[in-house]
N, C-alpha and C positions, 0 to 999 in steps of 0.2 A: 504494500499500500504506500509506503514511504517513497518508493521509486516512482510510482505512478503520480503521486502528489507533486513530487519535484518536476517530473516531465510536464505535468499539467500547468505548473507555474511558469516553466520555461516557455511553453507554447503560448501562454497568455501574454508574457512579456514581449515575445517576439512579434506576435500579431499586433499588439498595441504599438510597438516601435514602427512596424511597417505602415500601419494606418496613420500614425502621427506624421511620418515622412511624406507619405502619399498626400496628405491633407496640406502639408506645407508647400509641396511642389504644386499642387493644384491651385493654391492661392497665388503663388508666384506666377504661374502660367496665365491665370486670368488677369492678374494686374498688368503683366506685360502686353497682353492682348489689348486691354483697355487703353493703355498708353499708346499703342500703335494705332488703334482706331481713332483715338482723339487727335493724335498727330496727323494722321491721314486726312481727316476732315478739316481741321482748323489751322495746321501749322506748315505742313510739308511744302506746299507750293510757295507760300509766302517766304519761307526760309530759303528755299532753293533760289527764288528770284533774287533775293537780297544778296546771298553769297555769290551768285552769278555776276552781280554788278561790281563786287570788290575783289573777285578772283583774278588778280593780275599782280604784276611786280614781284618783289622779293619774297613776299609772304607766300605767294603761289609756288615759287621755287622751293622754299623751305618745306612746305607741306607735300610737295611732290617727293621729296626725299623721305619725309616721315612716313608717307603712305606705303613706301617700298617695304617697310618693316612689317607690313601686314601680309606680305606674300608668304604663303604656307610652305613653300620649298625650303626656306631657310631653316625652319624649325624641324621639318620632316627629315631632311638630309642630316642636320646636326645631331638630332636625337637618334636617328638609326645608326649613324656612324659611331656615336658614343656607346650604343648598345652592342653593336657588332664587335667593336674592338675590345670591349671589357667583359663580354658575357662568358667567356671561357675561363679567363684568369681571375676576374673579380665580378662573378655573376650578380652579387647584391648591389654593387656599385653601378652596374649597367642598368638597373631598373629605372632610375630617373630618365635616362635617355629614351627608353621604351615608353614611359609615361608621357613624355613630351610628344613624341612621334604619334603615339596612338590617340592622344587627346586632340591634336591638331587635325589628324586624318579624320576622326570621327566627326568633328565639328564641320570640316570641309565638305565631307561626303553629304552630311545632313543638309547643309546649306545648299549644295548644288541640286539635290533632289527637290528641295522646296522651291528653289529658283525656277526650276523647269516646270513644276506643277503650277506655281503661282503666276508666272509670266508677267511680272510687273514692268511697266515701262520706266526706263531711267529718266532722270531729269532732262537729259539732252533731247529726248523726244518731246518734252513739253516745251522746251525752248524753241525747237525748230518747227514742230507741227501741232502744238497744243494737245498732245496726247498725254492722258493722265489716267492711271488705273491699272487694272489687271486684264490679261488676256491669256488664259491658261495654255500650258504646254508649249512653251517657246524655249529655244535654246540659243537664239541670237543674242549677242552681247547687249543690244539696246533693250531687250526684254527680260533681263534677268537681274532686276534691281533688288528684289526682296527674297531673303534678307542679305545684308552686307556680308560677303565672304571675308573681307579684310577685317571687319569688326569681330567676326566669329573667331578667326585666327588669332587676333590680338588678345582677345579676353581668354581664349582657351590657353594660350601660352602664359598670359599673366597669372591665371589661377594656378597653373602648374608650378611656376617659379615662386609664387606666393606660398604654396604648400611645401615646397622644398626649402625655401629661405624665407620664413615668415618675418624675420627682422627687417627685410627690405620690401615688405608688401606694399607700402605706400608708393614706393618708386615704381614697382611693377605695375600696379593698378593705374598710376598716373600715365605711365607709358602706354598701357592698353587704351586708356581713354583718349590720349592724344592721337594715336593711330586711327582709332574709330572716328574721332572728330574730323580727321583730315579728309575722310571720304565725303563728309558734309560740306566742308569748306571748298573742296574741289568740284563740288556738285556732281559727283559720281553716284551718290545715293541721297535719298530723302532721309530725314531724321527717323522716321518710323522703320526704315530699312536697317539702320544702324542700331536702333534700340533692340529689334528682333535678333540681329546678328550677334550683338554683344551678350544677350541672354543665352542664346544657343551655344556660344563659346564657353561661357561659364558653366552651363548645365552639363555640357559634354565632359569637361574636366572633373567636375565634382562627382558626377555619377560614376565615371571610370575609376576615380580614386576610391569611392566607397565600395564599389562592386568588386574591385580586383587589386588595385595597387596599395590600398591602405595597409594591409598586413605585410606585404613584401617590403614596403618602404619602412614600416616600423621595425621589422626584422633587420633590415640593412642599417638603420640608425642604431639599434641596440648593439649590433656587432662592432660598429665603428667605435662605440664607447668602450 
């Protein structure tokens, strides 16, 4: 009876924990969706037009450099090289590299799938043809605005580095925010695209950490000590 009581308590705690996490994630998803909808209706066009008028000169050159840090290949290649080089000799130390590459890959693939399904017109189409909104199942560059892939990559990497080096979390999150903002400043995306992409990037890294990498990274840290 004691064994069954313990098992029953463990199951109850596990179910409660899962339900609590699911509830929190549901609230977060709903909040992000509401922000995106409000931005789509009231802010996106006005903001894009305003940034379009100031998008020139040295600030444009600066943000063109910053936005390059949102390219996923930098993190995928670095993470995989780190993992491949260390996985045999130092398997535990190789896990952060795999964590980075997996998180960025997951957010990137998810963003690409949603982009194709949503088929949202980029700001450039509004500037040239007054086209605004969604036209599902497009893969052309001008029709894959939602969500921002650069923002997803930036925040996916930022959460990975924040998890690995929490002391520098403000710096990493600021860098992610700056990269995401560059997409708005350069009028490559609307604000709602960046909100959705940023959340997607954060969610990808957090979920992968909790589902797979948490124990491995904890073991790695304990061995280092």
